[in-house]
Backbone atoms as SQL, in Angstrom:
CREATE TABLE atoms (id INTEGER PRIMARY KEY, chain TEXT, resi INTEGER, resn TEXT, atom TEXT, x REAL, y REAL, z REAL);
INSERT INTO atoms VALUES
  (1, 'A', 1, 'UNK', 'N', 79.700, 96.409, 90.012),
  (2, 'A', 1, 'UNK', 'CA', 79.203, 96.986, 91.647),
  (3, 'A', 1, 'UNK', 'C', 80.395, 98.232, 91.863),
  (4, 'A', 2, 'UNK', 'N', 81.807, 97.762, 91.743),
  (5, 'A', 2, 'UNK', 'CA', 82.577, 98.627, 92.351),
  (6, 'A', 2, 'UNK', 'C', 82.341, 99.783, 91.002),
  (7, 'A', 3, 'UNK', 'N', 82.243, 99.081, 90.297),
  (8, 'A', 3, 'UNK', 'CA', 82.430, 100.764, 89.021),
  (9, 'A', 3, 'UNK', 'C', 81.181, 101.483, 89.480),
  (10, 'A', 4, 'UNK', 'N', 80.304, 101.242, 89.605),
  (11, 'A', 4, 'UNK', 'CA', 78.959, 101.783, 89.881),
  (12, 'A', 4, 'UNK', 'C', 79.032, 102.482, 90.813),
  (13, 'A', 5, 'UNK', 'N', 79.924, 102.154, 91.855),
  (14, 'A', 5, 'UNK', 'CA', 79.751, 103.378, 92.709),
  (15, 'A', 5, 'UNK', 'C', 80.975, 104.776, 92.697),
  (16, 'A', 6, 'UNK', 'N', 81.865, 103.749, 91.985),
  (17, 'A', 6, 'UNK', 'CA', 83.022, 104.684, 91.823),
  (18, 'A', 6, 'UNK', 'C', 82.209, 106.111, 91.666),
  (19, 'A', 7, 'UNK', 'N', 81.699, 106.046, 90.093),
  (20, 'A', 7, 'UNK', 'CA', 81.152, 107.298, 89.331),
  (21, 'A', 7, 'UNK', 'C', 81.953, 107.987, 88.687),
  (22, 'A', 8, 'UNK', 'N', 81.857, 109.071, 87.734),
  (23, 'A', 8, 'UNK', 'CA', 82.220, 109.612, 87.436),
  (24, 'A', 8, 'UNK', 'C', 82.858, 110.640, 87.861),
  (25, 'A', 9, 'UNK', 'N', 82.827, 111.001, 88.945),
  (26, 'A', 9, 'UNK', 'CA', 83.651, 112.252, 89.696),
  (27, 'A', 9, 'UNK', 'C', 85.089, 111.597, 90.321),
  (28, 'A', 10, 'UNK', 'N', 84.921, 110.528, 90.235),
  (29, 'A', 10, 'UNK', 'CA', 85.887, 109.647, 91.666),
  (30, 'A', 10, 'UNK', 'C', 87.116, 109.036, 90.627),
  (31, 'A', 11, 'UNK', 'N', 88.295, 109.223, 89.954),
  (32, 'A', 11, 'UNK', 'CA', 88.899, 108.509, 89.077),
  (33, 'A', 11, 'UNK', 'C', 89.526, 107.747, 89.992),
  (34, 'A', 12, 'UNK', 'N', 89.107, 106.848, 90.690),
  (35, 'A', 12, 'UNK', 'CA', 89.938, 105.315, 91.237),
  (36, 'A', 12, 'UNK', 'C', 89.755, 104.225, 90.515),
  (37, 'A', 13, 'UNK', 'N', 91.041, 103.881, 90.353),
  (38, 'A', 13, 'UNK', 'CA', 90.832, 102.860, 89.048),
  (39, 'A', 13, 'UNK', 'C', 90.731, 100.858, 90.060),
  (40, 'A', 14, 'UNK', 'N', 90.324, 99.924, 89.648),
  (41, 'A', 14, 'UNK', 'CA', 89.867, 98.623, 90.252),
  (42, 'A', 14, 'UNK', 'C', 90.763, 97.556, 89.952),
  (43, 'A', 15, 'UNK', 'N', 90.742, 96.818, 90.443),
  (44, 'A', 15, 'UNK', 'CA', 91.701, 95.614, 89.746),
  (45, 'A', 15, 'UNK', 'C', 91.144, 94.372, 90.636),
  (46, 'A', 16, 'UNK', 'N', 90.867, 92.846, 90.511),
  (47, 'A', 16, 'UNK', 'CA', 90.452, 91.883, 91.186),
  (48, 'A', 16, 'UNK', 'C', 91.951, 91.169, 91.392),
  (49, 'A', 17, 'UNK', 'N', 92.534, 90.657, 92.714),
  (50, 'A', 17, 'UNK', 'CA', 93.832, 90.752, 93.020),
  (51, 'A', 17, 'UNK', 'C', 93.499, 89.559, 94.267),
  (52, 'A', 18, 'UNK', 'N', 93.954, 88.276, 93.861),
  (53, 'A', 18, 'UNK', 'CA', 93.296, 87.145, 94.808),
  (54, 'A', 18, 'UNK', 'C', 94.406, 87.399, 95.239),
  (55, 'A', 19, 'UNK', 'N', 94.713, 86.405, 96.618),
  (56, 'A', 19, 'UNK', 'CA', 95.648, 86.623, 97.802),
  (57, 'A', 19, 'UNK', 'C', 95.989, 85.098, 97.259),
  (58, 'A', 20, 'UNK', 'N', 96.908, 84.526, 97.483),
  (59, 'A', 20, 'UNK', 'CA', 97.355, 83.444, 97.723),
  (60, 'A', 20, 'UNK', 'C', 97.099, 82.433, 99.202),
  (61, 'A', 21, 'UNK', 'N', 96.808, 83.251, 100.138),
  (62, 'A', 21, 'UNK', 'CA', 96.362, 83.229, 101.734),
  (63, 'A', 21, 'UNK', 'C', 95.834, 84.405, 102.104),
  (64, 'A', 22, 'UNK', 'N', 94.778, 83.974, 103.478),
  (65, 'A', 22, 'UNK', 'CA', 94.061, 84.662, 103.851),
  (66, 'A', 22, 'UNK', 'C', 95.673, 85.230, 104.522),
  (67, 'A', 23, 'UNK', 'N', 95.700, 84.658, 105.763),
  (68, 'A', 23, 'UNK', 'CA', 96.820, 85.246, 106.297),
  (69, 'A', 23, 'UNK', 'C', 97.884, 86.079, 105.720),
  (70, 'A', 24, 'UNK', 'N', 98.254, 86.415, 104.341),
  (71, 'A', 24, 'UNK', 'CA', 98.565, 87.344, 104.319),
  (72, 'A', 24, 'UNK', 'C', 98.284, 88.650, 104.217),
  (73, 'A', 25, 'UNK', 'N', 96.885, 88.652, 104.129),
  (74, 'A', 25, 'UNK', 'CA', 96.702, 89.989, 105.021),
  (75, 'A', 25, 'UNK', 'C', 97.112, 90.422, 106.497),
  (76, 'A', 26, 'UNK', 'N', 97.725, 89.489, 106.928),
  (77, 'A', 26, 'UNK', 'CA', 98.518, 89.990, 108.021),
  (78, 'A', 26, 'UNK', 'C', 99.751, 91.531, 107.572),
  (79, 'A', 27, 'UNK', 'N', 100.235, 90.659, 106.366),
  (80, 'A', 27, 'UNK', 'CA', 101.548, 92.100, 106.179),
  (81, 'A', 27, 'UNK', 'C', 101.083, 92.297, 104.905),
  (82, 'A', 28, 'UNK', 'N', 100.224, 92.162, 103.962),
  (83, 'A', 28, 'UNK', 'CA', 100.694, 92.594, 102.630),
  (84, 'A', 28, 'UNK', 'C', 100.137, 94.112, 102.419),
  (85, 'A', 29, 'UNK', 'N', 101.283, 94.507, 101.442),
  (86, 'A', 29, 'UNK', 'CA', 101.674, 95.917, 101.441),
  (87, 'A', 29, 'UNK', 'C', 100.021, 96.797, 100.690),
  (88, 'A', 30, 'UNK', 'N', 98.981, 97.313, 101.020),
  (89, 'A', 30, 'UNK', 'CA', 98.131, 97.953, 100.168),
  (90, 'A', 30, 'UNK', 'C', 98.504, 99.242, 99.495),
  (91, 'A', 31, 'UNK', 'N', 99.531, 99.567, 99.984),
  (92, 'A', 31, 'UNK', 'CA', 100.022, 100.364, 98.551),
  (93, 'A', 31, 'UNK', 'C', 98.802, 102.064, 98.640),
  (94, 'A', 32, 'UNK', 'N', 98.609, 102.359, 97.327),
  (95, 'A', 32, 'UNK', 'CA', 97.126, 103.182, 97.417),
  (96, 'A', 32, 'UNK', 'C', 96.542, 102.191, 97.210),
  (97, 'A', 33, 'UNK', 'N', 96.022, 100.819, 97.365),
  (98, 'A', 33, 'UNK', 'CA', 94.650, 100.320, 96.554),
  (99, 'A', 33, 'UNK', 'C', 94.202, 100.474, 98.304),
  (100, 'A', 34, 'UNK', 'N', 92.930, 100.123, 97.956),
  (101, 'A', 34, 'UNK', 'CA', 91.496, 100.194, 98.437),
  (102, 'A', 34, 'UNK', 'C', 90.895, 98.427, 98.283),
  (103, 'A', 35, 'UNK', 'N', 91.024, 97.409, 100.076),
  (104, 'A', 35, 'UNK', 'CA', 90.269, 96.709, 99.746),
  (105, 'A', 35, 'UNK', 'C', 89.322, 96.096, 100.441),
  (106, 'A', 36, 'UNK', 'N', 88.466, 95.959, 99.436),
  (107, 'A', 36, 'UNK', 'CA', 87.013, 95.024, 99.949),
  (108, 'A', 36, 'UNK', 'C', 86.765, 93.847, 99.598),
  (109, 'A', 37, 'UNK', 'N', 86.987, 93.476, 101.563),
  (110, 'A', 37, 'UNK', 'CA', 86.832, 92.271, 101.774),
  (111, 'A', 37, 'UNK', 'C', 85.107, 92.113, 102.584),
  (112, 'A', 38, 'UNK', 'N', 85.196, 90.405, 102.330),
  (113, 'A', 38, 'UNK', 'CA', 83.412, 90.297, 102.613),
  (114, 'A', 38, 'UNK', 'C', 83.215, 89.457, 103.735),
  (115, 'A', 39, 'UNK', 'N', 84.613, 89.210, 104.629),
  (116, 'A', 39, 'UNK', 'CA', 84.139, 87.901, 105.492),
  (117, 'A', 39, 'UNK', 'C', 84.612, 88.282, 106.461),
  (118, 'A', 40, 'UNK', 'N', 84.402, 88.238, 107.530),
  (119, 'A', 40, 'UNK', 'CA', 84.870, 88.138, 109.309),
  (120, 'A', 40, 'UNK', 'C', 85.899, 88.067, 109.994),
  (121, 'A', 41, 'UNK', 'N', 87.275, 86.538, 109.106),
  (122, 'A', 41, 'UNK', 'CA', 88.309, 86.265, 108.601),
  (123, 'A', 41, 'UNK', 'C', 88.658, 87.050, 108.795),
  (124, 'A', 42, 'UNK', 'N', 88.964, 88.042, 107.444),
  (125, 'A', 42, 'UNK', 'CA', 89.368, 88.983, 106.608),
  (126, 'A', 42, 'UNK', 'C', 89.914, 90.415, 107.349),
  (127, 'A', 43, 'UNK', 'N', 88.612, 90.327, 108.086),
  (128, 'A', 43, 'UNK', 'CA', 88.213, 91.989, 108.527),
  (129, 'A', 43, 'UNK', 'C', 89.107, 91.581, 110.333),
  (130, 'A', 44, 'UNK', 'N', 88.969, 90.335, 111.043),
  (131, 'A', 44, 'UNK', 'CA', 89.471, 90.220, 111.835),
  (132, 'A', 44, 'UNK', 'C', 91.269, 90.643, 111.787),
  (133, 'A', 45, 'UNK', 'N', 92.168, 89.626, 110.596),
  (134, 'A', 45, 'UNK', 'CA', 93.573, 89.656, 110.541),
  (135, 'A', 45, 'UNK', 'C', 93.469, 91.850, 110.399),
  (136, 'A', 46, 'UNK', 'N', 93.412, 92.248, 109.780),
  (137, 'A', 46, 'UNK', 'CA', 93.284, 93.416, 109.304),
  (138, 'A', 46, 'UNK', 'C', 93.053, 94.378, 110.139),
  (139, 'A', 47, 'UNK', 'N', 92.149, 93.986, 111.101),
  (140, 'A', 47, 'UNK', 'CA', 91.439, 94.624, 112.275),
  (141, 'A', 47, 'UNK', 'C', 92.775, 95.314, 113.321),
  (142, 'A', 48, 'UNK', 'N', 94.066, 94.273, 113.279),
  (143, 'A', 48, 'UNK', 'CA', 95.295, 93.798, 114.397),
  (144, 'A', 48, 'UNK', 'C', 96.317, 94.738, 113.122),
  (145, 'A', 49, 'UNK', 'N', 96.406, 95.052, 112.320),
  (146, 'A', 49, 'UNK', 'CA', 97.154, 96.218, 111.703),
  (147, 'A', 49, 'UNK', 'C', 97.211, 97.498, 112.661),
  (148, 'A', 50, 'UNK', 'N', 98.468, 97.707, 112.616),
  (149, 'A', 50, 'UNK', 'CA', 98.183, 99.593, 112.615),
  (150, 'A', 50, 'UNK', 'C', 97.814, 100.688, 111.748),
  (151, 'A', 51, 'UNK', 'N', 98.603, 100.210, 110.670),
  (152, 'A', 51, 'UNK', 'CA', 98.509, 101.085, 109.549),
  (153, 'A', 51, 'UNK', 'C', 97.925, 101.120, 108.507),
  (154, 'A', 52, 'UNK', 'N', 97.115, 100.191, 108.552),
  (155, 'A', 52, 'UNK', 'CA', 95.454, 100.104, 107.955),
  (156, 'A', 52, 'UNK', 'C', 94.488, 100.696, 108.765),
  (157, 'A', 53, 'UNK', 'N', 93.161, 101.341, 108.043),
  (158, 'A', 53, 'UNK', 'CA', 92.215, 101.578, 108.622),
  (159, 'A', 53, 'UNK', 'C', 90.767, 100.867, 108.166),
  (160, 'A', 54, 'UNK', 'N', 89.745, 100.149, 108.928),
  (161, 'A', 54, 'UNK', 'CA', 88.531, 99.323, 108.372),
  (162, 'A', 54, 'UNK', 'C', 87.345, 100.365, 108.933),
  (163, 'A', 55, 'UNK', 'N', 86.702, 99.896, 107.531),
  (164, 'A', 55, 'UNK', 'CA', 85.809, 100.991, 107.595),
  (165, 'A', 55, 'UNK', 'C', 84.800, 99.796, 107.751),
  (166, 'A', 56, 'UNK', 'N', 84.060, 99.332, 108.299),
  (167, 'A', 56, 'UNK', 'CA', 82.553, 98.127, 108.619),
  (168, 'A', 56, 'UNK', 'C', 81.491, 98.336, 109.068),
  (169, 'A', 57, 'UNK', 'N', 81.084, 100.356, 109.564),
  (170, 'A', 57, 'UNK', 'CA', 80.374, 100.178, 110.223),
  (171, 'A', 57, 'UNK', 'C', 80.409, 102.472, 109.505),
  (172, 'A', 58, 'UNK', 'N', 78.435, 102.280, 109.450),
  (173, 'A', 58, 'UNK', 'CA', 77.876, 103.442, 109.139),
  (174, 'A', 58, 'UNK', 'C', 77.790, 104.642, 110.793),
  (175, 'A', 59, 'UNK', 'N', 78.140, 105.717, 110.627),
  (176, 'A', 59, 'UNK', 'CA', 77.481, 106.145, 111.906),
  (177, 'A', 59, 'UNK', 'C', 76.914, 105.613, 112.925),
  (178, 'A', 60, 'UNK', 'N', 78.610, 104.341, 113.716),
  (179, 'A', 60, 'UNK', 'CA', 78.159, 103.492, 114.821),
  (180, 'A', 60, 'UNK', 'C', 77.456, 102.084, 114.582),
  (181, 'A', 61, 'UNK', 'N', 76.764, 101.774, 113.037),
  (182, 'A', 61, 'UNK', 'CA', 76.313, 101.084, 112.998),
  (183, 'A', 61, 'UNK', 'C', 76.940, 99.751, 112.112),
  (184, 'A', 62, 'UNK', 'N', 76.691, 98.642, 112.540),
  (185, 'A', 62, 'UNK', 'CA', 77.422, 97.590, 111.889),
  (186, 'A', 62, 'UNK', 'C', 77.147, 97.516, 110.227),
  (187, 'A', 63, 'UNK', 'N', 77.909, 97.507, 109.300),
  (188, 'A', 63, 'UNK', 'CA', 76.873, 97.455, 107.810),
  (189, 'A', 63, 'UNK', 'C', 76.494, 96.140, 107.982),
  (190, 'A', 64, 'UNK', 'N', 74.949, 96.027, 106.615),
  (191, 'A', 64, 'UNK', 'CA', 74.478, 95.010, 107.138),
  (192, 'A', 64, 'UNK', 'C', 75.380, 94.103, 106.040),
  (193, 'A', 65, 'UNK', 'N', 75.575, 94.506, 105.175),
  (194, 'A', 65, 'UNK', 'CA', 75.883, 93.494, 104.235),
  (195, 'A', 65, 'UNK', 'C', 77.229, 92.817, 104.453),
  (196, 'A', 66, 'UNK', 'N', 78.145, 91.697, 104.304),
  (197, 'A', 66, 'UNK', 'CA', 78.919, 91.319, 105.192),
  (198, 'A', 66, 'UNK', 'C', 80.289, 91.876, 104.071),
  (199, 'A', 67, 'UNK', 'N', 80.845, 92.859, 104.397),
  (200, 'A', 67, 'UNK', 'CA', 81.712, 93.740, 103.598),
  (201, 'A', 67, 'UNK', 'C', 82.464, 94.967, 104.591),
  (202, 'A', 68, 'UNK', 'N', 83.602, 94.762, 103.984),
  (203, 'A', 68, 'UNK', 'CA', 84.259, 96.376, 104.833),
  (204, 'A', 68, 'UNK', 'C', 85.030, 96.847, 103.853),
  (205, 'A', 69, 'UNK', 'N', 85.492, 98.316, 104.015),
  (206, 'A', 69, 'UNK', 'CA', 86.310, 98.722, 102.918),
  (207, 'A', 69, 'UNK', 'C', 87.706, 99.442, 103.968),
  (208, 'A', 70, 'UNK', 'N', 89.422, 98.484, 103.698),
  (209, 'A', 70, 'UNK', 'CA', 90.521, 98.764, 103.937),
  (210, 'A', 70, 'UNK', 'C', 91.309, 99.684, 103.147),
  (211, 'A', 71, 'UNK', 'N', 91.838, 100.471, 104.257),
  (212, 'A', 71, 'UNK', 'CA', 93.058, 101.190, 102.837),
  (213, 'A', 71, 'UNK', 'C', 94.060, 101.514, 104.105),
  (214, 'A', 72, 'UNK', 'N', 94.698, 102.478, 103.858),
  (215, 'A', 72, 'UNK', 'CA', 96.113, 102.432, 104.623),
  (216, 'A', 72, 'UNK', 'C', 95.514, 103.768, 105.184),
  (217, 'A', 73, 'UNK', 'N', 95.917, 103.868, 106.573),
  (218, 'A', 73, 'UNK', 'CA', 95.570, 105.201, 107.331),
  (219, 'A', 73, 'UNK', 'C', 95.842, 106.333, 107.243),
  (220, 'A', 74, 'UNK', 'N', 96.816, 106.482, 106.520),
  (221, 'A', 74, 'UNK', 'CA', 97.646, 108.058, 106.058),
  (222, 'A', 74, 'UNK', 'C', 96.535, 108.133, 104.835),
  (223, 'A', 75, 'UNK', 'N', 95.713, 107.455, 103.885),
  (224, 'A', 75, 'UNK', 'CA', 94.635, 107.562, 103.012),
  (225, 'A', 75, 'UNK', 'C', 93.272, 108.532, 103.730),
  (226, 'A', 76, 'UNK', 'N', 93.126, 107.787, 105.087),
  (227, 'A', 76, 'UNK', 'CA', 92.010, 108.069, 105.455),
  (228, 'A', 76, 'UNK', 'C', 91.748, 109.674, 105.413),
  (229, 'A', 77, 'UNK', 'N', 93.710, 110.918, 106.214),
  (230, 'A', 77, 'UNK', 'CA', 93.342, 111.568, 106.182),
  (231, 'A', 77, 'UNK', 'C', 94.154, 112.163, 105.046),
  (232, 'A', 78, 'UNK', 'N', 93.672, 111.939, 103.671),
  (233, 'A', 78, 'UNK', 'CA', 93.944, 112.482, 102.555),
  (234, 'A', 78, 'UNK', 'C', 92.890, 112.710, 101.451),
  (235, 'A', 79, 'UNK', 'N', 92.870, 114.158, 100.789),
  (236, 'A', 79, 'UNK', 'CA', 92.067, 114.170, 100.197),
  (237, 'A', 79, 'UNK', 'C', 92.143, 113.356, 98.675),
  (238, 'A', 80, 'UNK', 'N', 91.727, 111.623, 98.882),
  (239, 'A', 80, 'UNK', 'CA', 92.834, 111.802, 97.429),
  (240, 'A', 80, 'UNK', 'C', 91.865, 110.646, 96.949),
  (241, 'A', 81, 'UNK', 'N', 91.709, 110.036, 95.453),
  (242, 'A', 81, 'UNK', 'CA', 90.514, 109.337, 95.093),
  (243, 'A', 81, 'UNK', 'C', 90.327, 108.332, 96.359),
  (244, 'A', 82, 'UNK', 'N', 91.157, 107.620, 96.818),
  (245, 'A', 82, 'UNK', 'CA', 90.860, 106.515, 97.548),
  (246, 'A', 82, 'UNK', 'C', 89.765, 106.820, 98.580),
  (247, 'A', 83, 'UNK', 'N', 89.611, 108.210, 99.808),
  (248, 'A', 83, 'UNK', 'CA', 89.527, 108.803, 100.776),
  (249, 'A', 83, 'UNK', 'C', 87.606, 109.086, 99.828),
  (250, 'A', 84, 'UNK', 'N', 87.731, 109.975, 99.011),
  (251, 'A', 84, 'UNK', 'CA', 86.496, 110.233, 97.579),
  (252, 'A', 84, 'UNK', 'C', 85.375, 108.741, 97.632),
  (253, 'A', 85, 'UNK', 'N', 86.357, 107.874, 97.192),
  (254, 'A', 85, 'UNK', 'CA', 85.186, 106.312, 97.280),
  (255, 'A', 85, 'UNK', 'C', 85.303, 106.031, 98.421),
  (256, 'A', 86, 'UNK', 'N', 85.588, 106.054, 99.638),
  (257, 'A', 86, 'UNK', 'CA', 84.954, 105.549, 100.755),
  (258, 'A', 86, 'UNK', 'C', 84.240, 106.465, 101.265),
  (259, 'A', 87, 'UNK', 'N', 84.244, 108.219, 100.956),
  (260, 'A', 87, 'UNK', 'CA', 83.156, 108.954, 101.379),
  (261, 'A', 87, 'UNK', 'C', 81.606, 108.533, 100.646),
  (262, 'A', 88, 'UNK', 'N', 81.796, 108.098, 98.841),
  (263, 'A', 88, 'UNK', 'CA', 80.998, 108.354, 98.512),
  (264, 'A', 88, 'UNK', 'C', 80.160, 106.665, 98.751),
  (265, 'A', 89, 'UNK', 'N', 80.950, 106.027, 99.350),
  (266, 'A', 89, 'UNK', 'CA', 80.711, 104.543, 99.307),
  (267, 'A', 89, 'UNK', 'C', 79.409, 104.174, 100.575),
  (268, 'A', 90, 'UNK', 'N', 79.999, 105.437, 101.322),
  (269, 'A', 90, 'UNK', 'CA', 79.326, 105.121, 102.533),
  (270, 'A', 90, 'UNK', 'C', 77.743, 105.979, 102.868),
  (271, 'A', 91, 'UNK', 'N', 77.962, 107.355, 101.489),
  (272, 'A', 91, 'UNK', 'CA', 76.887, 107.989, 101.784),
  (273, 'A', 91, 'UNK', 'C', 75.846, 107.175, 100.849),
  (274, 'A', 92, 'UNK', 'N', 76.504, 106.617, 100.260),
  (275, 'A', 92, 'UNK', 'CA', 75.638, 105.655, 99.028),
  (276, 'A', 92, 'UNK', 'C', 74.511, 105.038, 99.970),
  (277, 'A', 93, 'UNK', 'N', 75.748, 103.933, 100.902),
  (278, 'A', 93, 'UNK', 'CA', 74.987, 103.188, 101.861),
  (279, 'A', 93, 'UNK', 'C', 73.782, 103.326, 102.841),
  (280, 'A', 94, 'UNK', 'N', 74.406, 105.106, 103.111),
  (281, 'A', 94, 'UNK', 'CA', 73.289, 105.165, 104.526),
  (282, 'A', 94, 'UNK', 'C', 72.029, 106.565, 103.672),
  (283, 'A', 95, 'UNK', 'N', 71.826, 106.917, 101.831),
  (284, 'A', 95, 'UNK', 'CA', 70.729, 106.895, 101.095),
  (285, 'A', 95, 'UNK', 'C', 70.015, 105.673, 100.893),
  (286, 'A', 96, 'UNK', 'N', 70.288, 104.293, 100.919),
  (287, 'A', 96, 'UNK', 'CA', 69.580, 103.877, 100.561),
  (288, 'A', 96, 'UNK', 'C', 68.730, 103.373, 101.233);
């Protein structure tokens, strides 16, 4: 699914990276990674942080899929591969 959403024009690699404990989300350094989370507990832990941004709404409406995208706050404002992926992902959901 992730590879299909990336498309050829967005050069962003991905990998599965399991955390030892969900509580690690309170402090884990995402670096230049994009975290895709699918449960409310993960989203609640990440929403408390001020160094990451949570994309779980489209045009003000909650995503119907149990998913959210999380990246460093500065990646939200940069025109890099993480931001392009988020924009493409949300646009595809809007047009679905």
